[in-house]
Steps between C-alpha positions, in 0.01 A plus 500: 500500500239755596132483414406690182257748659319711244277694739208487739209301358248550780445534872210368703333700777270342759210739556213551746286762319464403134300807394735751667804330344340487153406867525855592602685293238254562213388857558788654695801325344345427160553124485268303271296194598653220293354178635279372782519141623224510758508124556855548639444840657745678266470841333775591252572864417728622220770743617707575191697188407426334836195383693380579850290210626247557777404199715212557745598337831155340532523328159641154413860622440483759777402250769809293416724800578435501876370784714406823322700820538371781720409829337720807500876540505505603868332184630683182600448214256426138585480391138685596185353685205758402235429148382794479257684683225596361164819546300489444125795294373625476144607247399315255725721190513332297775791258539757779531277698739448200727871415492585860594249509786612160632863617499389771744302257716163631382215257451250606236143389441371325192494671163142583402316692230382831648366830372721808517537843342576352157254208513531135600844345539718291730578612854673377814442614858771527767561687825772743601684463835232700685209302359389738222358310206648568155369371170743454209302534175595388153391634161139488388372210294498553126 
């Protein structure tokens, strides 16, 4: 079995300068502000069928991600700026997904209701062999 990947649902960037990032993604790239969850420190931008989530490193979610990244591509980085990326699965058979992951020795987190590019639906977090976090997202609620 392989997982039924339908596409990229969203990716999450950890950011230091909220205004500069909003200007770049909204005005330069043409993304649209879809949703703000300020109590979490989460800004969700529409990029076609997917979302780009911005998480300020000094906000509630951002502080959980460890040290912030340094600015500029030429500078060494202590922290990471990609929090996670999300793959949209269809169908989303939780039992089959967990069985498949377990067969490969991969431990996954709990299934929870989370917001993605198509709305709220089930999702599971896991890590790849180098520690990158991946979210597997199911279909939106009806």
